[in-house]
DOVEX-284597 format. One record per atom (N, C-alpha, C, CB): residue in three letters; chain; atom name; x, y, z. Coordinates in steps of 0.02 Angstrom, whole numbers, always signed. Glycine has a CB too. Layout:
// residues N
ala,A,CA,X,Y,Z
...
***
This chain:
// residues 186
unk,A,N,+1245,-3452,+129
unk,A,CA,+1202,-3420,+139
unk,A,C,+1236,-3342,+131
unk,A,CB,+1171,-3443,+201
unk,A,N,+1181,-3304,+106
unk,A,CA,+1220,-3244,+75
unk,A,C,+1224,-3178,+110
unk,A,CB,+1190,-3227,+12
unk,A,N,+1273,-3138,+92
unk,A,CA,+1264,-3078,+156
unk,A,C,+1196,-3050,+153
unk,A,CB,+1319,-3009,+151
unk,A,N,+1152,-3018,+107
unk,A,CA,+1086,-3015,+133
unk,A,C,+1049,-3059,+159
unk,A,CB,+1054,-3000,+99
unk,A,N,+1056,-3124,+166
unk,A,CA,+1008,-3167,+196
unk,A,C,+1029,-3168,+262
unk,A,CB,+1002,-3234,+167
unk,A,N,+1096,-3166,+280
unk,A,CA,+1131,-3169,+378
unk,A,C,+1116,-3097,+389
unk,A,CB,+1241,-3189,+400
unk,A,N,+1118,-3047,+340
unk,A,CA,+1083,-2981,+364
unk,A,C,+1031,-2991,+397
unk,A,CB,+1062,-2938,+315
unk,A,N,+984,-3024,+324
unk,A,CA,+901,-3030,+382
unk,A,C,+908,-3051,+434
unk,A,CB,+838,-3077,+367
unk,A,N,+941,-3116,+415
unk,A,CA,+912,-3159,+488
unk,A,C,+959,-3111,+555
unk,A,CB,+946,-3272,+486
unk,A,N,+1000,-3087,+551
unk,A,CA,+997,-3050,+600
unk,A,C,+980,-2974,+620
unk,A,CB,+1040,-3061,+613
unk,A,N,+941,-2954,+574
unk,A,CA,+892,-2903,+590
unk,A,C,+838,-2942,+631
unk,A,CB,+862,-2868,+522
unk,A,N,+796,-3002,+587
unk,A,CA,+755,-3026,+631
unk,A,C,+771,-3045,+696
unk,A,CB,+732,-3067,+607
unk,A,N,+824,-3065,+724
unk,A,CA,+826,-3111,+804
unk,A,C,+850,-3044,+826
unk,A,CB,+889,-3195,+822
unk,A,N,+881,-2968,+815
unk,A,CA,+847,-2911,+860
unk,A,C,+790,-2882,+839
unk,A,CB,+887,-2856,+872
unk,A,N,+762,-2878,+804
unk,A,CA,+677,-2872,+823
unk,A,C,+657,-2925,+863
unk,A,CB,+626,-2875,+758
unk,A,N,+653,-2973,+869
unk,A,CA,+652,-3039,+908
unk,A,C,+655,-3019,+982
unk,A,CB,+716,-3089,+888
unk,A,N,+749,-3026,+1007
unk,A,CA,+755,-2988,+1054
unk,A,C,+723,-2886,+1096
unk,A,CB,+814,-3002,+1036
unk,A,N,+715,-2854,+1041
unk,A,CA,+696,-2781,+1071
unk,A,C,+595,-2804,+1070
unk,A,CB,+733,-2691,+997
unk,A,N,+571,-2836,+1036
unk,A,CA,+496,-2829,+1056
unk,A,C,+486,-2880,+1092
unk,A,CB,+446,-2827,+1004
unk,A,N,+537,-2937,+1103
unk,A,CA,+478,-3002,+1124
unk,A,C,+456,-3045,+1093
unk,A,CB,+422,-2989,+1139
unk,A,N,+446,-3028,+1040
unk,A,CA,+384,-3068,+972
unk,A,C,+440,-3117,+932
unk,A,CB,+339,-2992,+894
unk,A,N,+406,-3166,+903
unk,A,CA,+446,-3201,+878
unk,A,C,+407,-3181,+788
unk,A,CB,+447,-3284,+919
unk,A,N,+446,-3200,+764
unk,A,CA,+414,-3163,+700
unk,A,C,+337,-3195,+659
unk,A,CB,+479,-3166,+641
unk,A,N,+330,-3266,+703
unk,A,CA,+247,-3269,+674
unk,A,C,+220,-3239,+747
unk,A,CB,+208,-3368,+648
unk,A,N,+235,-3224,+805
unk,A,CA,+167,-3177,+835
unk,A,C,+213,-3122,+830
unk,A,CB,+124,-3193,+924
unk,A,N,+237,-3096,+771
unk,A,CA,+213,-3017,+752
unk,A,C,+176,-3035,+688
unk,A,CB,+282,-2952,+737
unk,A,N,+179,-3084,+649
unk,A,CA,+131,-3091,+593
unk,A,C,+69,-3095,+637
unk,A,CB,+143,-3158,+541
unk,A,N,+51,-3137,+686
unk,A,CA,-12,-3140,+695
unk,A,C,-60,-3085,+730
unk,A,CB,-15,-3191,+723
unk,A,N,+0,-3038,+758
unk,A,CA,-22,-2966,+749
unk,A,C,-63,-2925,+725
unk,A,CB,+4,-2946,+735
unk,A,N,-8,-2934,+629
unk,A,CA,-31,-2910,+575
unk,A,C,-109,-2947,+560
unk,A,CB,+25,-2922,+520
unk,A,N,-99,-2965,+557
unk,A,CA,-160,-3029,+547
unk,A,C,-243,-3025,+562
unk,A,CB,-139,-3089,+597
unk,A,N,-219,-3007,+626
unk,A,CA,-271,-2981,+687
unk,A,C,-291,-2918,+689
unk,A,CB,-246,-2988,+753
unk,A,N,-243,-2888,+645
unk,A,CA,-270,-2816,+648
unk,A,C,-322,-2786,+581
unk,A,CB,-200,-2768,+652
unk,A,N,-328,-2835,+549
unk,A,CA,-345,-2836,+496
unk,A,C,-340,-2773,+450
unk,A,CB,-396,-2859,+503
unk,A,N,-291,-2758,+435
unk,A,CA,-264,-2702,+405
unk,A,C,-257,-2723,+328
unk,A,CB,-195,-2681,+440
unk,A,N,-241,-2705,+273
unk,A,CA,-231,-2735,+211
unk,A,C,-167,-2698,+164
unk,A,CB,-304,-2731,+174
unk,A,N,-171,-2641,+193
unk,A,CA,-126,-2589,+157
unk,A,C,-54,-2597,+203
unk,A,CB,-165,-2500,+159
unk,A,N,+1,-2574,+137
unk,A,CA,+79,-2585,+173
unk,A,C,+86,-2554,+240
unk,A,CB,+141,-2551,+129
unk,A,N,+78,-2483,+217
unk,A,CA,+89,-2436,+284
unk,A,C,+59,-2410,+345
unk,A,CB,+98,-2391,+269
unk,A,N,-32,-2455,+317
unk,A,CA,-46,-2440,+389
unk,A,C,-15,-2514,+432
unk,A,CB,-141,-2425,+399
unk,A,N,-8,-2567,+380
unk,A,CA,+43,-2624,+439
unk,A,C,+110,-2563,+487
unk,A,CB,+110,-2706,+367
unk,A,N,+162,-2578,+438
unk,A,CA,+218,-2525,+454
unk,A,C,+182,-2482,+511
unk,A,CB,+242,-2474,+384
unk,A,N,+136,-2434,+515
unk,A,CA,+125,-2393,+580
unk,A,C,+101,-2421,+622
unk,A,CB,+92,-2342,+580
unk,A,N,+70,-2489,+617
unk,A,CA,+23,-2511,+676
unk,A,C,+99,-2555,+714
unk,A,CB,-66,-2573,+644
unk,A,N,+168,-2577,+692
unk,A,CA,+184,-2588,+726
unk,A,C,+267,-2546,+762
unk,A,CB,+169,-2643,+706
unk,A,N,+293,-2484,+711
unk,A,CA,+294,-2450,+746
unk,A,C,+254,-2392,+797
unk,A,CB,+320,-2444,+722
unk,A,N,+190,-2410,+804
unk,A,CA,+130,-2377,+844
unk,A,C,+131,-2418,+916
unk,A,CB,+49,-2388,+798
unk,A,N,+107,-2483,+902
unk,A,CA,+92,-2517,+959
unk,A,C,+155,-2553,+977
unk,A,CB,+33,-2561,+952
unk,A,N,+220,-2551,+932
unk,A,CA,+282,-2607,+985
unk,A,C,+338,-2554,+985
unk,A,CB,+319,-2702,+941
unk,A,N,+321,-2493,+974
unk,A,CA,+390,-2438,+962
unk,A,C,+456,-2469,+886
unk,A,CB,+446,-2443,+1063
unk,A,N,+410,-2526,+876
unk,A,CA,+474,-2527,+781
unk,A,C,+507,-2487,+769
unk,A,CB,+450,-2522,+704
unk,A,N,+573,-2467,+763
unk,A,CA,+585,-2432,+659
unk,A,C,+550,-2439,+636
unk,A,CB,+630,-2454,+599
unk,A,N,+590,-2410,+607
unk,A,CA,+525,-2397,+520
unk,A,C,+567,-2452,+488
unk,A,CB,+525,-2292,+452
unk,A,N,+660,-2496,+453
unk,A,CA,+652,-2541,+435
unk,A,C,+630,-2595,+468
unk,A,CB,+689,-2544,+412
unk,A,N,+634,-2610,+526
unk,A,CA,+602,-2660,+563
unk,A,C,+535,-2683,+560
unk,A,CB,+610,-2647,+615
unk,A,N,+500,-2639,+542
unk,A,CA,+427,-2633,+537
unk,A,C,+409,-2642,+492
unk,A,CB,+399,-2588,+551
unk,A,N,+448,-2614,+434
unk,A,CA,+447,-2623,+365
unk,A,C,+471,-2696,+320
unk,A,CB,+487,-2569,+346
unk,A,N,+525,-2728,+359
unk,A,CA,+506,-2798,+335
unk,A,C,+498,-2854,+380
unk,A,CB,+553,-2820,+292
unk,A,N,+438,-2836,+428
unk,A,CA,+413,-2896,+455
unk,A,C,+325,-2870,+429
unk,A,CB,+436,-2909,+553
unk,A,N,+326,-2831,+401
unk,A,CA,+263,-2834,+357
unk,A,C,+288,-2864,+288
unk,A,CB,+225,-2757,+348
unk,A,N,+357,-2841,+273
unk,A,CA,+359,-2856,+183
unk,A,C,+358,-2934,+191
unk,A,CB,+444,-2823,+130
unk,A,N,+393,-2956,+230
unk,A,CA,+401,-3084,+256
unk,A,C,+310,-3091,+270
unk,A,CB,+473,-3124,+399
unk,A,N,+263,-3038,+292
unk,A,CA,+204,-3037,+308
unk,A,C,+149,-3055,+267
unk,A,CB,+198,-2989,+325
unk,A,N,+186,-3002,+209
unk,A,CA,+116,-3015,+163
unk,A,C,+157,-3050,+99
unk,A,CB,+64,-2928,+136
unk,A,N,+216,-3061,+93
unk,A,CA,+268,-3130,+59
unk,A,C,+218,-3163,+78
unk,A,CB,+352,-3160,+89
unk,A,N,+218,-3188,+149
unk,A,CA,+186,-3267,+182
unk,A,C,+93,-3291,+164
unk,A,CB,+194,-3257,+287
unk,A,N,+74,-3223,+160
unk,A,CA,-3,-3223,+147
unk,A,C,-27,-3224,+89
unk,A,CB,-35,-3174,+170
unk,A,N,+34,-3218,+31
unk,A,CA,+33,-3203,-35
unk,A,C,+65,-3298,-77
unk,A,CB,+94,-3118,-46
unk,A,N,+20,-3340,-54
unk,A,CA,+48,-3401,-83
unk,A,C,+35,-3427,-130
unk,A,CB,+46,-3441,-55
unk,A,N,-20,-3391,-177
unk,A,CA,-44,-3389,-245
unk,A,C,+30,-3390,-295
unk,A,CB,-95,-3316,-256
unk,A,N,+57,-3343,-261
unk,A,CA,+107,-3299,-312
unk,A,C,+158,-3349,-293
unk,A,CB,+128,-3205,-297
unk,A,N,+188,-3383,-228
unk,A,CA,+227,-3392,-248
unk,A,C,+224,-3486,-262
unk,A,CB,+271,-3352,-208
unk,A,N,+167,-3510,-283
unk,A,CA,+153,-3562,-315
unk,A,C,+144,-3554,-374
unk,A,CB,+110,-3589,-294
unk,A,N,+148,-3481,-425
unk,A,CA,+143,-3473,-485
unk,A,C,+68,-3461,-505
unk,A,CB,+176,-3526,-515
unk,A,N,+23,-3489,-430
unk,A,CA,-40,-3486,-475
unk,A,C,-74,-3394,-492
unk,A,CB,-105,-3540,-427
unk,A,N,-131,-3400,-520
unk,A,CA,-124,-3342,-572
unk,A,C,-152,-3312,-513
unk,A,CB,-162,-3338,-654
unk,A,N,-141,-3239,-514
unk,A,CA,-158,-3177,-447
unk,A,C,-213,-3156,-477
unk,A,CB,-100,-3104,-429
unk,A,N,-236,-3127,-550
unk,A,CA,-317,-3152,-560
unk,A,C,-362,-3185,-525
unk,A,CB,-325,-3186,-602
unk,A,N,-355,-3247,-518
unk,A,CA,-402,-3281,-499
unk,A,C,-430,-3239,-420
unk,A,CB,-372,-3360,-497
unk,A,N,-383,-3251,-389
unk,A,CA,-400,-3194,-316
unk,A,C,-431,-3123,-313
unk,A,CB,-333,-3174,-283
unk,A,N,-407,-3121,-368
unk,A,CA,-446,-3041,-410
unk,A,C,-482,-3024,-409
unk,A,CB,-458,-3022,-459
unk,A,N,-532,-3075,-466
unk,A,CA,-577,-3087,-495
unk,A,C,-621,-3128,-481
unk,A,CB,-563,-3094,-534
unk,A,N,-654,-3137,-395
unk,A,CA,-689,-3157,-404
unk,A,C,-763,-3159,-378
unk,A,CB,-663,-3187,-406
unk,A,N,-796,-3192,-338
unk,A,CA,-899,-3160,-334
unk,A,C,-903,-3132,-387
unk,A,CB,-935,-3094,-271
unk,A,N,-923,-3073,-381
unk,A,CA,-965,-3009,-409
unk,A,C,-938,-2973,-447
unk,A,CB,-986,-2965,-366
unk,A,N,-849,-2989,-436
unk,A,CA,-804,-2961,-485
unk,A,C,-774,-3005,-537
unk,A,CB,-753,-2932,-452
unk,A,N,-813,-3078,-537
unk,A,CA,-787,-3089,-570
unk,A,C,-798,-3089,-664
unk,A,CB,-779,-3128,-536
unk,A,N,-849,-3057,-693
unk,A,CA,-883,-3064,-749
unk,A,C,-837,-2994,-777
unk,A,CB,-975,-3065,-742
unk,A,N,-792,-2935,-737
unk,A,CA,-734,-2882,-768
unk,A,C,-666,-2935,-781
unk,A,CB,-712,-2808,-700
unk,A,N,-667,-3008,-777
unk,A,CA,-585,-3042,-779
unk,A,C,-567,-3016,-863
unk,A,CB,-582,-3155,-766
unk,A,N,-645,-3014,-897
unk,A,CA,-620,-3036,-990
unk,A,C,-626,-2943,-998
unk,A,CB,-705,-3108,-1063
unk,A,N,-625,-2914,-961
unk,A,CA,-614,-2848,-980
unk,A,C,-555,-2814,-966
unk,A,CB,-659,-2814,-958
unk,A,N,-537,-2856,-900
unk,A,CA,-481,-2842,-887
unk,A,C,-408,-2865,-931
unk,A,CB,-484,-2862,-830
unk,A,N,-449,-2953,-947
unk,A,CA,-390,-2974,-1001
unk,A,C,-381,-2932,-1072
unk,A,CB,-405,-3051,-1024
unk,A,N,-436,-2921,-1086
unk,A,CA,-428,-2880,-1134
unk,A,C,-394,-2819,-1159
unk,A,CB,-464,-2873,-1136
unk,A,N,-400,-2757,-1108
unk,A,CA,-351,-2719,-1091
unk,A,C,-281,-2747,-1100
unk,A,CB,-362,-2702,-1030
unk,A,N,-256,-2771,-1044
unk,A,CA,-202,-2800,-1055
unk,A,C,-184,-2824,-1120
unk,A,CB,-200,-2842,-1018
unk,A,N,-197,-2858,-1163
unk,A,CA,-189,-2899,-1235
unk,A,C,-178,-2812,-1274
unk,A,CB,-283,-2964,-1268
unk,A,N,-195,-2796,-1276
unk,A,CA,-235,-2716,-1317
unk,A,C,-154,-2703,-1298
unk,A,CB,-325,-2648,-1268
unk,A,N,-155,-2674,-1220
unk,A,CA,-100,-2637,-1183
unk,A,C,-24,-2690,-1232
unk,A,CB,-111,-2651,-1068
unk,A,N,-16,-2743,-1202
unk,A,CA,+54,-2776,-1234
unk,A,C,+56,-2762,-1323
unk,A,CB,+53,-2873,-1216
unk,A,N,+20,-2728,-1353
unk,A,CA,+28,-2720,-1408
unk,A,C,+61,-2667,-1420
unk,A,CB,-18,-2725,-1435
unk,A,N,+78,-2612,-1386
unk,A,CA,+138,-2543,-1383
unk,A,C,+203,-2599,-1373
unk,A,CB,+128,-2469,-1295
unk,A,N,+198,-2638,-1322
unk,A,CA,+298,-2653,-1292
unk,A,C,+296,-2685,-1225
unk,A,CB,+356,-2566,-1274
unk,A,N,+342,-2700,-1231
unk,A,CA,+357,-2725,-1152
unk,A,C,+342,-2713,-1132
unk,A,CB,+392,-2729,-1116
unk,A,N,+323,-2743,-1033
unk,A,CA,+295,-2692,-988
unk,A,C,+291,-2736,-959
unk,A,CB,+241,-2647,-995
unk,A,N,+302,-2721,-864
unk,A,CA,+291,-2759,-790
unk,A,C,+227,-2773,-794
unk,A,CB,+306,-2717,-718
unk,A,N,+203,-2821,-753
unk,A,CA,+129,-2829,-751
unk,A,C,+174,-2842,-656
unk,A,CB,+73,-2909,-817
unk,A,N,+122,-2817,-619
unk,A,CA,+138,-2844,-537
unk,A,C,+79,-2843,-518
unk,A,CB,+185,-2800,-482
unk,A,N,+53,-2902,-472
unk,A,CA,-16,-2890,-457
unk,A,C,-5,-2884,-383
unk,A,CB,-71,-2949,-481
unk,A,N,-63,-2828,-367
unk,A,CA,-62,-2833,-299
unk,A,C,-120,-2892,-276
unk,A,CB,-76,-2758,-269
unk,A,N,-132,-2861,-218
unk,A,CA,-198,-2891,-168
unk,A,C,-273,-2872,-233
unk,A,CB,-207,-2825,-65
unk,A,N,-293,-2801,-239
unk,A,CA,-354,-2782,-275
unk,A,C,-325,-2778,-353
unk,A,CB,-389,-2707,-244
unk,A,N,-273,-2750,-370
unk,A,CA,-283,-2745,-445
unk,A,C,-182,-2757,-466
unk,A,CB,-332,-2646,-471
unk,A,N,-184,-2754,-543
unk,A,CA,-117,-2758,-571
unk,A,C,-118,-2716,-574
unk,A,CB,-93,-2786,-618
unk,A,N,-41,-2691,-572
unk,A,CA,+0,-2621,-580
unk,A,C,+58,-2613,-640
unk,A,CB,+41,-2608,-507
unk,A,N,+20,-2604,-698
unk,A,CA,+62,-2589,-748
unk,A,C,+148,-2555,-750
unk,A,CB,+20,-2550,-779
unk,A,N,+191,-2569,-767
unk,A,CA,+254,-2519,-742
unk,A,C,+321,-2556,-811
unk,A,CB,+284,-2541,-625
unk,A,N,+342,-2496,-841
unk,A,CA,+389,-2493,-886
unk,A,C,+449,-2464,-831
unk,A,CB,+366,-2445,-954
unk,A,N,+495,-2396,-826
unk,A,CA,+535,-2372,-794
unk,A,C,+491,-2377,-734
unk,A,CB,+564,-2311,-817
unk,A,N,+424,-2355,-727
unk,A,CA,+379,-2325,-699
unk,A,C,+321,-2346,-696
unk,A,CB,+377,-2280,-716
unk,A,N,+272,-2374,-638
unk,A,CA,+193,-2367,-684
unk,A,C,+137,-2298,-710
unk,A,CB,+143,-2407,-636
unk,A,N,+135,-2334,-752
unk,A,CA,+106,-2305,-807
unk,A,C,+25,-2303,-798
unk,A,CB,+129,-2345,-871
unk,A,N,-13,-2370,-774
unk,A,CA,-83,-2389,-767
unk,A,C,-68,-2442,-709
unk,A,CB,-121,-2419,-841
unk,A,N,-145,-2471,-679
unk,A,CA,-141,-2500,-664
unk,A,C,-242,-2503,-665
unk,A,CB,-86,-2497,-622
unk,A,N,-233,-2573,-684
unk,A,CA,-306,-2610,-678
unk,A,C,-313,-2662,-617
unk,A,CB,-320,-2654,-748
unk,A,N,-394,-2643,-593
unk,A,CA,-425,-2680,-568
unk,A,C,-509,-2662,-573
unk,A,CB,-394,-2684,-509
unk,A,N,-554,-2714,-532
unk,A,CA,-611,-2708,-500
unk,A,C,-606,-2643,-472
unk,A,CB,-624,-2760,-454
unk,A,N,-669,-2584,-474
unk,A,CA,-668,-2544,-449
unk,A,C,-720,-2559,-431
unk,A,CB,-653,-2500,-469
unk,A,N,-767,-2489,-387
unk,A,CA,-849,-2503,-358
unk,A,C,-896,-2511,-425
unk,A,CB,-884,-2426,-306
unk,A,N,-961,-2526,-411
unk,A,CA,-1012,-2529,-437
unk,A,C,-1013,-2572,-490
unk,A,CB,-1028,-2476,-448
unk,A,N,-983,-2621,-486
unk,A,CA,-961,-2678,-529
unk,A,C,-925,-2640,-616
unk,A,CB,-1045,-2735,-540
unk,A,N,-897,-2604,-626
unk,A,CA,-860,-2577,-639
unk,A,C,-784,-2604,-669
unk,A,CB,-867,-2548,-594
unk,A,N,-745,-2593,-703
unk,A,CA,-664,-2630,-708
unk,A,C,-634,-2534,-669
unk,A,CB,-623,-2665,-837
unk,A,N,-584,-2542,-664
unk,A,CA,-544,-2456,-644
unk,A,C,-469,-2469,-677
unk,A,CB,-531,-2432,-534
unk,A,N,-494,-2431,-741
unk,A,CA,-411,-2418,-782
unk,A,C,-389,-2362,-724
unk,A,CB,-411,-2374,-889
unk,A,N,-338,-2373,-710
unk,A,CA,-288,-2296,-700
unk,A,C,-232,-2282,-728
unk,A,CB,-264,-2282,-637
unk,A,N,-235,-2204,-719
unk,A,CA,-163,-2200,-803
unk,A,C,-144,-2131,-740
unk,A,CB,-203,-2165,-942
unk,A,N,-63,-2144,-733
unk,A,CA,-28,-2081,-723
unk,A,C,+29,-2067,-758
unk,A,CB,-12,-2074,-663
unk,A,N,-25,-2001,-812
unk,A,CA,+12,-1974,-842
unk,A,C,-27,-1889,-805
unk,A,CB,+12,-2003,-928
unk,A,N,+33,-1858,-844
unk,A,CA,-4,-1775,-789
unk,A,C,-20,-1750,-875
unk,A,CB,+82,-1693,-715
unk,A,N,-10,-1752,-928
unk,A,CA,-22,-1724,-990
unk,A,C,-107,-1726,-1010
unk,A,CB,+25,-1766,-1042
unk,A,N,-144,-1739,-982
unk,A,CA,-214,-1742,-1036
unk,A,C,-276,-1711,-984
unk,A,CB,-238,-1842,-1067
unk,A,N,-315,-1717,-1025
unk,A,CA,-382,-1657,-991
unk,A,C,-410,-1701,-1000
unk,A,CB,-416,-1581,-1021
unk,A,N,-441,-1681,-928
unk,A,CA,-507,-1719,-920
unk,A,C,-560,-1734,-940
unk,A,CB,-526,-1712,-894
unk,A,N,-615,-1759,-941
unk,A,CA,-665,-1777,-994
unk,A,C,-741,-1809,-937
unk,A,CB,-620,-1851,-1058
unk,A,N,-799,-1826,-953
unk,A,CA,-830,-1837,-926
unk,A,C,-797,-1911,-926
unk,A,CB,-887,-1814,-941
unk,A,N,-765,-1943,-970
unk,A,CA,-735,-2023,-958
unk,A,C,-678,-2040,-917
unk,A,CB,-712,-2052,-1021
unk,A,N,-648,-1995,-948
unk,A,CA,-555,-1983,-910
unk,A,C,-589,-1925,-824
unk,A,CB,-471,-1898,-1002
unk,A,N,-590,-1973,-792
unk,A,CA,-604,-1917,-733
unk,A,C,-525,-1923,-684
unk,A,CB,-690,-1945,-675
unk,A,N,-521,-1843,-688
unk,A,CA,-443,-1839,-641
unk,A,C,-482,-1840,-572
unk,A,CB,-380,-1751,-653
unk,A,N,-425,-1877,-515
unk,A,CA,-401,-1907,-473
unk,A,C,-376,-1841,-419
unk,A,CB,-351,-1955,-506
unk,A,N,-377,-1848,-362
unk,A,CA,-372,-1767,-321
unk,A,C,-284,-1811,-317
unk,A,CB,-442,-1740,-213
unk,A,N,-238,-1753,-314
unk,A,CA,-164,-1744,-315
unk,A,C,-147,-1787,-250
unk,A,CB,-139,-1659,-311
unk,A,N,-77,-1806,-260
unk,A,CA,-73,-1850,-195
unk,A,C,-71,-1930,-232
unk,A,CB,-152,-1836,-134
unk,A,N,-130,-1949,-270
unk,A,CA,-157,-2022,-273
unk,A,C,-85,-2076,-310
unk,A,CB,-241,-2020,-332
unk,A,N,-94,-2120,-319
unk,A,CA,-54,-2163,-376
unk,A,C,-56,-2157,-438
unk,A,CB,-67,-2220,-377
unk,A,N,-124,-2115,-469
unk,A,CA,-151,-2106,-544
unk,A,C,-198,-2057,-546
unk,A,CB,-184,-2168,-577
unk,A,N,-156,-1998,-589
unk,A,CA,-199,-1948,-607
unk,A,C,-262,-1928,-620
unk,A,CB,-186,-1938,-638
unk,A,N,-260,-2002,-672
unk,A,CA,-336,-2001,-710
unk,A,C,-372,-2075,-684
unk,A,CB,-326,-1999,-813
unk,A,N,-430,-2085,-692
unk,A,CA,-479,-2151,-710
unk,A,C,-531,-2159,-759
unk,A,CB,-515,-2167,-658
unk,A,N,-534,-2242,-792
unk,A,CA,-598,-2243,-806
unk,A,C,-599,-2308,-800
unk,A,CB,-623,-2213,-866
unk,A,N,-697,-2301,-789
unk,A,CA,-723,-2363,-773
unk,A,C,-743,-2372,-807
unk,A,CB,-753,-2379,-733
unk,A,N,-731,-2447,-830
unk,A,CA,-770,-2486,-902
unk,A,C,-835,-2545,-875
unk,A,CB,-694,-2544,-954
unk,A,N,-874,-2533,-898
unk,A,CA,-925,-2603,-897
unk,A,C,-922,-2649,-935
unk,A,CB,-985,-2597,-904
unk,A,N,-898,-2630,-1002
unk,A,CA,-909,-2679,-1062
unk,A,C,-845,-2683,-1083
unk,A,CB,-958,-2656,-1122
unk,A,N,-808,-2739,-1145
unk,A,CA,-772,-2740,-1182
unk,A,C,-784,-2683,-1233
unk,A,CB,-771,-2797,-1199
unk,A,N,-829,-2688,-1257
unk,A,CA,-821,-2612,-1321
unk,A,C,-815,-2530,-1290
unk,A,CB,-908,-2606,-1377
unk,A,N,-784,-2542,-1226
unk,A,CA,-762,-2481,-1197
unk,A,C,-686,-2476,-1221
unk,A,CB,-771,-2481,-1114
unk,A,N,-657,-2510,-1212
unk,A,CA,-579,-2544,-1224
unk,A,C,-576,-2506,-1296
unk,A,CB,-569,-2648,-1227
unk,A,N,-590,-2465,-1320
unk,A,CA,-595,-2437,-1400
unk,A,C,-522,-2360,-1399
unk,A,CB,-709,-2395,-1418
unk,A,N,-522,-2361,-1452
unk,A,CA,-459,-2331,-1484
unk,A,C,-465,-2269,-1445
unk,A,CB,-456,-2322,-1571
unk,A,N,-512,-2202,-1403
unk,A,CA,-495,-2166,-1353
unk,A,C,-471,-2194,-1281
unk,A,CB,-544,-2130,-1347
unk,A,N,-500,-2241,-1262
unk,A,CA,-442,-2265,-1185
unk,A,C,-377,-2277,-1217
unk,A,CB,-464,-2353,-1134
unk,A,N,-380,-2349,-1294
unk,A,CA,-298,-2362,-1303
unk,A,C,-257,-2292,-1303
unk,A,CB,-282,-2404,-1381
unk,A,N,-273,-2232,-1326
unk,A,CA,-241,-2174,-1331
unk,A,C,-204,-2118,-1265
unk,A,CB,-291,-2145,-1365
unk,A,N,-255,-2150,-1209
unk,A,CA,-241,-2120,-1144
unk,A,C,-199,-2158,-1126
unk,A,CB,-290,-2112,-1095
unk,A,N,-203,-2235,-1139
unk,A,CA,-157,-2281,-1109
unk,A,C,-107,-2280,-1125
unk,A,CB,-166,-2333,-1111
unk,A,N,-72,-2264,-1204
unk,A,CA,-23,-2253,-1265
unk,A,C,+3,-2212,-1220
unk,A,CB,-44,-2226,-1344
unk,A,N,-22,-2137,-1203
unk,A,CA,+4,-2075,-1168
unk,A,C,+31,-2081,-1096
unk,A,CB,-51,-2027,-1165
unk,A,N,+8,-2124,-1076
unk,A,CA,+47,-2146,-991
unk,A,C,+107,-2197,-1022
unk,A,CB,-21,-2203,-918
unk,A,N,+102,-2254,-1063
unk,A,CA,+140,-2301,-1075
unk,A,C,+193,-2252,-1093
unk,A,CB,+116,-2353,-1123
unk,A,N,+200,-2226,-1136
unk,A,CA,+252,-2164,-1169
unk,A,C,+291,-2149,-1118
unk,A,CB,+217,-2091,-1196
unk,A,N,+249,-2124,-1097
unk,A,CA,+287,-2054,-1039
unk,A,C,+310,-2105,-968
unk,A,CB,+202,-1971,-1003
unk,A,N,+308,-2166,-969
unk,A,CA,+331,-2182,-907
unk,A,C,+391,-2230,-910
unk,A,CB,+276,-2210,-870
unk,A,N,+418,-2214,-998
unk,A,CA,+501,-2222,-1041
unk,A,C,+510,-2296,-1043
unk,A,CB,+581,-2183,-993
***
């Protein structure tokens, strides 16, 4: 066992001793909460059980790893994101990513409801939005909003968002905005 593994096991033993709950019981608390945001789950454990931030963060991290077996088995995470009424948006999603791939290497980090696109930092997020549209969020500050390129409130993950309903909308204008975000992310 490596030192980080040993440290984690010690931390988990201390958490059980302080809370009186096993890791499985803590995971049940999280599952029953129906919360899906990491920060909200951490806050719940801190408030309900008096856990410290580091302990709560570890428990939530392990819970989310367990709750995402598709990632562990190598299954395509897009299968979980694009189900039901959202399934038709997957082709647009894949087209956007194929076109962004032409810019150069980047990391795809699937989340529960979208895929984060990263270089040194996140430059975009792509996933199903509301009203049957694909949402492309852009993390770039030096763009001017338009009717299509909508500015987002300060403090969010992305400064701008574009909604797509068809593959035709994956055009030069959209790709130019994504390229600016890609370049700015380093």
